[in-house]
DSSP file (Angstrom, degrees, kcal/mol; ACC not computed):
  #  RESIDUE AA STRUCTURE BP1 BP2  ACC     N-H-->O    O-->H-N    N-H-->O    O-->H-N    TCO  KAPPA ALPHA  PHI   PSI    X-CA   Y-CA   Z-CA
    1    1 A M              0   0    0      0, 0.0     2,-1.1     0, 0.0     3,-0.1   0.000 360.0 360.0 360.0 140.0    4.2  -26.3   17.1
    2    2 A N     >  -     0   0    0      1,-0.2     4,-2.3     2,-0.1     5,-0.1  -0.771 360.0-174.0 -89.3  98.4    7.9  -25.4   17.1
    3    3 A W  H  > S+     0   0    0     -2,-1.1     4,-2.9     1,-0.2     5,-0.2   0.824  80.2  57.2 -67.0 -32.7    7.8  -21.6   16.8
    4    4 A D  H  > S+     0   0    0      2,-0.2     4,-2.2     1,-0.2    -1,-0.2   0.931 110.4  43.8 -63.5 -44.0   11.5  -21.3   16.4
    5    5 A L  H  > S+     0   0    0      2,-0.2     4,-2.3     1,-0.2    -2,-0.2   0.915 113.9  51.2 -65.4 -43.3   11.4  -23.5   13.3
    6    6 A Y  H  X S+     0   0    0     -4,-2.3     4,-2.3     1,-0.2    -2,-0.2   0.933 112.2  46.1 -59.4 -47.7    8.4  -21.7   12.0
    7    7 A N  H  X S+     0   0    0     -4,-2.9     4,-2.6     1,-0.2    -1,-0.2   0.878 110.8  53.1 -64.5 -38.2   10.0  -18.3   12.4
    8    8 A A  H  X S+     0   0    0     -4,-2.2     4,-2.1    -5,-0.2    -1,-0.2   0.894 109.7  48.8 -63.6 -39.5   13.2  -19.5   10.8
    9    9 A Q  H  X S+     0   0    0     -4,-2.3     4,-2.4     2,-0.2    -2,-0.2   0.903 111.7  48.7 -67.1 -41.2   11.2  -20.8    7.8
   10   10 A L  H  X S+     0   0    0     -4,-2.3     4,-2.5     2,-0.2    -2,-0.2   0.920 111.4  49.8 -62.8 -43.5    9.4  -17.5    7.5
   11   11 A W  H  X S+     0   0    0     -4,-2.6     4,-2.5     1,-0.2    -2,-0.2   0.896 110.8  49.7 -63.5 -40.3   12.7  -15.6    7.7
   12   12 A K  H  X S+     0   0    0     -4,-2.1     4,-2.2     2,-0.2    -1,-0.2   0.922 111.7  48.1 -64.0 -44.4   14.2  -17.8    5.0
   13   13 A K  H  X S+     0   0    0     -4,-2.4     4,-2.0     1,-0.2    -2,-0.2   0.899 112.5  49.7 -62.6 -41.1   11.2  -17.3    2.7
   14   14 A R  H  X S+     0   0    0     -4,-2.5     4,-2.1     2,-0.2    -2,-0.2   0.920 110.0  49.7 -64.1 -45.4   11.3  -13.5    3.3
   15   15 A T  H  X S+     0   0    0     -4,-2.5     4,-2.4     1,-0.2    -2,-0.2   0.888 109.6  51.5 -63.1 -39.7   15.1  -13.3    2.5
   16   16 A E  H  X S+     0   0    0     -4,-2.2     4,-1.9     1,-0.2    -1,-0.2   0.892 108.2  52.1 -64.0 -39.0   14.6  -15.3   -0.7
   17   17 A A  H  < S+     0   0    0     -4,-2.0     7,-0.2     2,-0.2    -2,-0.2   0.895 110.3  48.9 -63.7 -39.3   11.9  -12.9   -1.8
   18   18 A L  H >< S+     0   0    0     -4,-2.1     3,-1.3     1,-0.2     4,-0.2   0.921 111.0  49.2 -65.1 -44.0   14.2  -10.0   -1.1
   19   19 A K  H 3< S+     0   0    0     -4,-2.4     3,-0.2     1,-0.3    -1,-0.2   0.838 120.5  37.0 -63.8 -32.6   17.0  -11.6   -3.1
   20   20 A N  T >X S+     0   0    0     -4,-1.9     4,-1.7    -5,-0.2     3,-0.6   0.001  78.5 127.8-108.4  26.8   14.6  -12.3   -6.0
   21   21 A A  H <>  +     0   0    0     -3,-1.3     4,-2.3     1,-0.2     5,-0.2   0.865  69.5  54.1 -54.8 -43.2   12.6   -9.1   -5.7
   22   22 A R  H 3> S+     0   0    0      1,-0.2     4,-2.0    -3,-0.2    -1,-0.2   0.872 105.9  52.5 -64.6 -36.6   13.0   -8.1   -9.4
   23   23 A A  H <> S+     0   0    0     -3,-0.6     4,-1.6     1,-0.2    -1,-0.2   0.893 110.4  49.1 -64.3 -38.7   11.7  -11.5  -10.6
   24   24 A F  H  X S+     0   0    0     -4,-1.7     4,-2.3    -7,-0.2    -2,-0.2   0.884 108.5  53.3 -65.9 -38.2    8.6  -11.0   -8.4
   25   25 A V  H  X S+     0   0    0     -4,-2.3     4,-2.5     2,-0.2    -2,-0.2   0.867 104.8  54.6 -67.0 -35.8    8.2   -7.5   -9.8
   26   26 A V  H  X S+     0   0    0     -4,-2.0     4,-2.1     2,-0.2    -1,-0.2   0.912 109.1  48.7 -60.7 -41.6    8.2   -8.8  -13.3
   27   27 A K  H  X S+     0   0    0     -4,-1.6     4,-2.2     2,-0.2    -2,-0.2   0.902 109.3  52.3 -64.6 -41.1    5.4  -11.2  -12.3
   28   28 A I  H  X S+     0   0    0     -4,-2.3     4,-2.8     1,-0.2    -2,-0.2   0.920 107.8  52.3 -59.6 -44.0    3.5   -8.3  -10.7
   29   29 A K  H  X S+     0   0    0     -4,-2.5     4,-2.3     1,-0.2    -2,-0.2   0.926 108.5  49.8 -59.1 -46.5    3.8   -6.4  -14.0
   30   30 A R  H  X S+     0   0    0     -4,-2.1     4,-0.7     1,-0.2    -1,-0.2   0.913 113.4  46.3 -59.6 -42.9    2.4   -9.3  -16.0
   31   31 A E  H >X S+     0   0    0     -4,-2.2     3,-0.8     1,-0.2     4,-0.7   0.899 111.1  52.2 -67.2 -40.6   -0.5   -9.6  -13.6
   32   32 A C  H >X S+     0   0    0     -4,-2.8     4,-3.2     1,-0.2     3,-1.0   0.874 101.6  60.2 -63.2 -37.8   -1.1   -5.8  -13.7
   33   33 A E  H 3< S+     0   0    0     -4,-2.3    -1,-0.2     1,-0.3    -2,-0.2   0.743  97.2  60.6 -65.3 -21.7   -1.3   -5.8  -17.4
   34   34 A K  H << S+     0   0    0     -3,-0.8    -1,-0.3    -4,-0.7    -2,-0.2   0.818 114.2  35.9 -70.0 -30.5   -4.2   -8.2  -17.2
   35   35 A I  H << S+     0   0    0     -3,-1.0    -2,-0.2    -4,-0.7    -1,-0.1   0.876 140.7   6.0 -86.7 -45.2   -6.1   -5.4  -15.3
   36   36 A D    ><  -     0   0    0     -4,-3.2     3,-2.2    -5,-0.1    -1,-0.3  -0.857  57.9-162.6-145.3 103.1   -4.7   -2.4  -17.2
   37   37 A P  T 3  S+     0   0    0      0, 0.0    -4,-0.1     0, 0.0    -1,-0.1   0.709  95.1  54.4 -59.6 -18.8   -2.5   -2.9  -20.2
   38   38 A K  T 3  S+     0   0    0     -6,-0.1    -5,-0.1    -5,-0.1    -6,-0.0   0.347  83.0 126.0 -96.0   5.7   -1.3    0.7  -19.8
   39   39 A C    <   -     0   0    0     -3,-2.2     2,-0.4    -7,-0.2    25,-0.2  -0.159  50.2-143.0 -63.9 157.5   -0.2    0.4  -16.2
   40   40 A K  E     -A   63   0A   0     23,-2.0    23,-2.9    -8,-0.0     2,-0.5  -0.961   8.2-159.1-118.1 141.9    3.3    1.3  -15.0
   41   41 A V  E     -A   62   0A   0     -2,-0.4    73,-3.2    21,-0.2     2,-0.4  -0.986  11.1-173.3-124.6 124.2    5.1   -0.8  -12.3
   42   42 A I  E     -AB  61 113A   0     19,-2.7    19,-3.3    -2,-0.5     2,-0.5  -0.964  15.4-153.6-124.1 129.7    7.9    0.9  -10.4
   43   43 A L  E     +AB  60 112A   0     69,-2.9    69,-2.3    -2,-0.4     2,-0.2  -0.889  32.5 157.0 -96.3 126.8   10.3   -0.7   -7.9
   44   44 A F  E     +AB  59 111A   0     15,-2.2    15,-0.8    -2,-0.5     3,-0.5  -0.787  25.2  52.3-138.7-177.5   11.6    1.9   -5.4
   45   45 A G  S  > S-     0   0    0     65,-0.6     4,-2.1    -2,-0.2     5,-0.2  -0.471 108.5 -20.7  85.4-157.9   13.0    2.1   -1.9
   46   46 A S  H  >>S+     0   0    0      1,-0.2     5,-1.8     2,-0.2     4,-1.2   0.795 133.6  55.7 -63.7 -31.4   16.0    0.1   -0.6
   47   47 A I  H  45S+     0   0    0     -3,-0.5     3,-0.5    10,-0.4    -1,-0.2   0.953 111.1  43.9 -65.7 -47.4   15.8   -2.6   -3.2
   48   48 A A  H  45S+     0   0    0     -4,-0.3    -2,-0.2     1,-0.2    -1,-0.2   0.853 115.2  49.9 -64.4 -34.2   16.1   -0.1   -6.1
   49   49 A K  H  <5S-     0   0    0     -4,-2.1    -1,-0.2    61,-0.2    -2,-0.2   0.665 110.2-124.1 -79.5 -16.1   18.8    1.7   -4.2
   50   50 A G  T  <5S+     0   0    0     -4,-1.2    -3,-0.2    -3,-0.5    -4,-0.1   0.639  83.3 104.2  85.1  13.9   20.8   -1.4   -3.6
   51   51 A G      < +     0   0    0     -5,-1.8    -4,-0.2    -6,-0.2    -5,-0.1  -0.073  43.5 146.6-119.2  34.9   20.9   -1.1    0.1
   52   52 A W        -     0   0    0     -6,-0.5     2,-0.3    -5,-0.2     6,-0.0  -0.320  27.1-162.7 -74.4 155.6   18.4   -3.6    1.4
   53   53 A R    >   -     0   0    0      4,-0.1     3,-2.0    -2,-0.0    -2,-0.0  -0.751  40.5 -92.6-124.6 174.3   18.7   -5.5    4.6
   54   54 A C  T 3  S+     0   0    0      1,-0.3   -36,-0.1    -2,-0.3    -2,-0.0   0.751 126.7  50.2 -63.1 -23.4   16.9   -8.6    5.8
   55   55 A D  T 3  S+     0   0    0      2,-0.0    -1,-0.3   -40,-0.0    -3,-0.0   0.311  89.8 110.6 -98.1  10.0   14.3   -6.5    7.5
   56   56 A S    <   -     0   0    0     -3,-2.0     2,-0.3     1,-0.1   -38,-0.1  -0.269  58.9-138.3 -72.9 165.7   13.6   -4.4    4.4
   57   57 A D        -     0   0    0     31,-0.1     2,-0.7   -39,-0.0   -10,-0.4  -0.749  18.5-112.5-115.3 172.9   10.4   -4.5    2.4
   58   58 A V  E     - c   0  90A   0     31,-3.0    33,-2.9    -2,-0.3     2,-0.6  -0.914  29.8-153.7-108.6 107.3    9.9   -4.5   -1.3
   59   59 A D  E     +Ac  44  91A   0    -15,-0.8   -15,-2.2    -2,-0.7     2,-0.4  -0.722  17.2 177.6 -87.5 119.7    8.2   -1.2   -2.3
   60   60 A V  E     -Ac  43  92A   0     31,-2.8    33,-3.2    -2,-0.6     2,-0.5  -0.987  14.0-157.7-125.8 128.0    6.3   -1.5   -5.5
   61   61 A L  E     -Ac  42  93A   0    -19,-3.3   -19,-2.7    -2,-0.4     2,-0.6  -0.920   3.1-162.3-107.6 124.2    4.2    1.3   -7.0
   62   62 A I  E     -Ac  41  94A   0     31,-3.6    33,-3.1    -2,-0.5     2,-0.6  -0.930   5.0-162.4-105.1 121.0    1.4    0.4   -9.4
   63   63 A I  E     +Ac  40  95A   0    -23,-2.9   -23,-2.0    -2,-0.6     2,-0.3  -0.919  29.8 139.0-108.4 115.2    0.3    3.4  -11.5
   64   64 A T        -     0   0    0     31,-2.7     3,-0.4    -2,-0.6    -2,-0.1  -0.994  51.4-144.2-152.7 148.2   -3.1    2.8  -13.1
   65   65 A D  S    S+     0   0    0     -2,-0.3    31,-0.1    31,-0.2    -2,-0.0   0.170  83.7  93.5 -98.5  17.9   -6.3    4.8  -13.7
   66   66 A C        +     0   0    0    -30,-0.0     2,-0.4     6,-0.0    -1,-0.2   0.340  68.0  88.4 -88.4   6.3   -8.4    1.7  -13.1
   67   67 A V        +     0   0    0     -3,-0.4     3,-0.1     1,-0.1    -3,-0.0  -0.893  39.7 166.8-109.7 136.0   -8.9    2.6   -9.4
   68   68 A K        -     0   0    0     -2,-0.4     2,-0.3     1,-0.2    -1,-0.1   0.591  67.6  -1.4-114.1 -21.3  -11.7    4.8   -8.2
   69   69 A N  S  > S-     0   0    0      1,-0.0     4,-1.7     0, 0.0    -1,-0.2  -0.910  83.6 -80.1-159.0-179.7  -11.5    4.3   -4.4
   70   70 A A  H  > S+     0   0    0     -2,-0.3     4,-2.4     1,-0.2     5,-0.2   0.825 122.5  58.9 -63.9 -32.8   -9.7    2.5   -1.6
   71   71 A F  H  > S+     0   0    0      2,-0.2     4,-2.3     1,-0.2    -1,-0.2   0.927 104.9  49.4 -63.4 -44.8  -11.8   -0.7   -2.2
   72   72 A D  H  > S+     0   0    0      1,-0.2     4,-2.3     2,-0.2    -1,-0.2   0.901 111.0  50.8 -58.9 -41.9  -10.4   -0.9   -5.8
   73   73 A R  H  X S+     0   0    0     -4,-1.7     4,-2.7     1,-0.2    -2,-0.2   0.919 110.0  49.2 -62.9 -43.8   -6.9   -0.5   -4.5
   74   74 A A  H  X S+     0   0    0     -4,-2.4     4,-2.5     2,-0.2    -1,-0.2   0.889 109.9  51.5 -64.4 -39.5   -7.4   -3.2   -2.0
   75   75 A I  H  X S+     0   0    0     -4,-2.3     4,-2.5     2,-0.2    -1,-0.2   0.942 112.6  45.0 -62.9 -47.4   -8.8   -5.6   -4.6
   76   76 A I  H  X S+     0   0    0     -4,-2.3     4,-2.3     2,-0.2    -2,-0.2   0.935 113.9  49.1 -63.0 -46.5   -5.8   -5.0   -6.9
   77   77 A S  H  X S+     0   0    0     -4,-2.7     4,-2.5     1,-0.2    -1,-0.2   0.914 112.2  48.6 -59.7 -44.0   -3.3   -5.3   -4.1
   78   78 A T  H  X S+     0   0    0     -4,-2.5     4,-2.5     1,-0.2    -1,-0.2   0.914 110.2  51.2 -63.8 -43.9   -4.9   -8.6   -2.9
   79   79 A K  H  X S+     0   0    0     -4,-2.5     4,-2.2     1,-0.2    -1,-0.2   0.905 111.7  48.2 -59.3 -41.5   -5.0  -10.1   -6.4
   80   80 A L  H  X S+     0   0    0     -4,-2.3     4,-2.0     2,-0.2    -2,-0.2   0.918 110.6  49.3 -67.9 -43.9   -1.3   -9.3   -6.8
   81   81 A H  H  X>S+     0   0    0     -4,-2.5     4,-1.8     1,-0.2     5,-0.8   0.913 111.9  49.7 -61.3 -41.6   -0.2  -10.7   -3.5
   82   82 A K  H  <5S+     0   0    0     -4,-2.5    -1,-0.2     1,-0.2    -2,-0.2   0.908 109.3  51.5 -63.8 -41.0   -2.2  -13.9   -4.3
   83   83 A A  H  <5S+     0   0    0     -4,-2.2    -1,-0.2     1,-0.2    -2,-0.2   0.860 110.5  49.5 -63.6 -35.2   -0.5  -14.2   -7.7
   84   84 A L  H  <5S-     0   0    0     -4,-2.0    -1,-0.2     2,-0.2    -2,-0.2   0.833 101.0-136.7 -70.8 -32.5    2.9  -13.8   -6.1
   85   85 A G  T  <5S+     0   0    0     -4,-1.8     2,-0.3     1,-0.2    -3,-0.2   0.465  77.1  76.2  85.0   1.5    2.1  -16.5   -3.5
   86   86 A V      < -     0   0    0     -5,-0.8    -1,-0.2     1,-0.1    -2,-0.2  -0.990  51.2-172.1-141.2 149.2    3.7  -14.4   -0.8
   87   87 A W    >   +     0   0    0     -2,-0.3     3,-1.0     1,-0.2    -1,-0.1   0.770  58.7  96.4-103.7 -44.4    2.5  -11.3    1.2
   88   88 A E  T 3  S+     0   0    0      1,-0.3    -1,-0.2   -31,-0.1   -71,-0.1  -0.742  86.9  11.1 -90.8 136.9    5.7  -10.5    3.0
   89   89 A P  T 3  S+     0   0    0      0, 0.0   -31,-3.0     0, 0.0     2,-0.4  -0.772  99.1 105.9-103.7  29.1    7.9   -8.5    2.3
   90   90 A F  E <   -c   58   0A   0     -3,-1.0     2,-0.6   -33,-0.2   -31,-0.2  -0.599  42.0-170.5 -85.1 126.8    5.9   -6.8   -0.5
   91   91 A E  E     -c   59   0A   0    -33,-2.9   -31,-2.8    -2,-0.4     2,-0.6  -0.940  13.4-166.8-109.7 104.9    4.4   -3.3    0.0
   92   92 A I  E     -c   60   0A   0     -2,-0.6     2,-0.5   -33,-0.2   -31,-0.2  -0.852   4.4-167.7-101.9 119.9    2.2   -2.7   -3.0
   93   93 A H  E     -c   61   0A   0    -33,-3.2   -31,-3.6    -2,-0.6     2,-0.6  -0.926   3.6-162.2-107.3 120.9    1.0    0.9   -3.5
   94   94 A V  E     +c   62   0A   0     -2,-0.5     2,-0.3   -33,-0.2   -31,-0.2  -0.918  22.9 158.6-108.8 119.7   -1.7    1.4   -6.0
   95   95 A V  E     -c   63   0A   0    -33,-3.1   -31,-2.7    -2,-0.6     2,-0.1  -0.903  38.3-111.3-137.0 161.9   -2.2    4.9   -7.3
   96   96 A T     >  -     0   0    0     -2,-0.3     4,-2.2   -33,-0.2   -31,-0.2  -0.439  37.5-107.4 -84.0 167.1   -3.6    6.9  -10.2
   97   97 A R  H  > S+     0   0    0      1,-0.2     4,-2.6     2,-0.2     5,-0.2   0.894 122.2  52.7 -61.3 -39.0   -1.4    8.7  -12.7
   98   98 A K  H  > S+     0   0    0      2,-0.2     4,-2.7     1,-0.2     5,-0.2   0.930 108.5  49.1 -63.0 -45.6   -2.6   12.0  -11.1
   99   99 A E  H  >>S+     0   0    0      1,-0.2     4,-1.9     2,-0.2     5,-1.1   0.891 111.5  50.6 -61.5 -39.1   -1.6   10.8   -7.6
  100  100 A Y  I  <>S+     0   0    0     -4,-2.2     5,-2.9     3,-0.2     6,-0.3   0.955 113.3  44.2 -62.1 -49.6    1.8    9.8   -8.9
  101  101 A E  I  <5S+     0   0    0     -4,-2.6    -2,-0.2     1,-0.2    -1,-0.2   0.884 119.8  41.5 -63.4 -39.7    2.4   13.1  -10.6
  102  102 A E  I  <5S+     0   0    0     -4,-2.7    -1,-0.2    -5,-0.2    -2,-0.2   0.708 135.5   0.7 -85.0 -20.3    1.2   15.2   -7.7
  103  103 A W  I >X5S+     0   0    0     -4,-1.9     3,-1.5    -5,-0.2     4,-0.6   0.632 123.1  46.4-131.3 -66.9    2.7   13.2   -4.8
  104  104 A Y  I >><S+     0   0    0     -5,-1.1     4,-1.6     1,-0.3     3,-1.1   0.848 104.5  62.5 -59.9 -37.9    4.9   10.1   -5.3
  105  105 A K  H 34<S+     0   0    0     -5,-2.9    -1,-0.3     1,-0.3    -4,-0.1   0.766  95.7  64.4 -59.7 -25.1    7.0   11.6   -8.0
  106  106 A R  H <4 S+     0   0    0     -3,-1.5    -1,-0.3    -6,-0.3    -2,-0.2   0.843 114.8  24.4 -67.9 -35.0    8.2   14.2   -5.5
  107  107 A F  H << S+     0   0    0     -3,-1.1     2,-1.1    -4,-0.6    -2,-0.2   0.513  94.8  93.2-116.4  -4.6   10.0   11.7   -3.2
  108  108 A I     <  +     0   0    0     -4,-1.6     3,-0.1     1,-0.2    -1,-0.1  -0.773  41.8 158.3 -90.2 101.9   10.9    8.7   -5.3
  109  109 A D        +     0   0    0     -2,-1.1     2,-0.5     1,-0.2    -1,-0.2   0.813  62.4  39.3 -95.5 -34.1   14.4    9.6   -6.4
  110  110 A V  S    S+     0   0    0      2,-0.0   -65,-0.6   -65,-0.0     2,-0.3  -0.976  76.6 139.4-119.6 126.1   15.8    6.2   -7.3
  111  111 A Y  E     -B   44   0A   0     -2,-0.5     2,-0.4   -67,-0.2   -67,-0.2  -0.978  41.4-135.4-156.9 166.0   13.6    3.6   -9.0
  112  112 A E  E     -B   43   0A   0    -69,-2.3   -69,-2.9    -2,-0.3     2,-0.5  -0.999  20.1-147.3-128.1 128.8   13.3    1.0  -11.7
  113  113 A E  E      B   42   0A   0     -2,-0.4   -71,-0.2   -71,-0.2    -2,-0.0  -0.820 360.0 360.0 -97.8 134.7   10.4    0.9  -14.1
  114  114 A F              0   0    0    -73,-3.2   -72,-0.1    -2,-0.5    -1,-0.1   0.370 360.0 360.0-109.7 360.0    9.2   -2.5  -15.3
């Protein structure tokens, strides 16, 4: 296997995902609404701030009360990654409304809600 070619292809795919992050987040929102029609999907971090680099990730916060434990969170995150068709560079955080209000809301200063 030509690892240089493989890595170049991965890097290209990753960069395209970063450039088209908002389109991917719209897809995440559609998938989330199948699980919880009342969910909120928030894009935050460097993409929302407009200062992303090629090594950035895409931070997406899913706010839903359909999760009871870490297993539920992992299932939702896995379903979303599969629906996207890519894992990298997406960081999907699945939280309850209470967790959002008590923690995430404190440090997410720039965001886009979908």
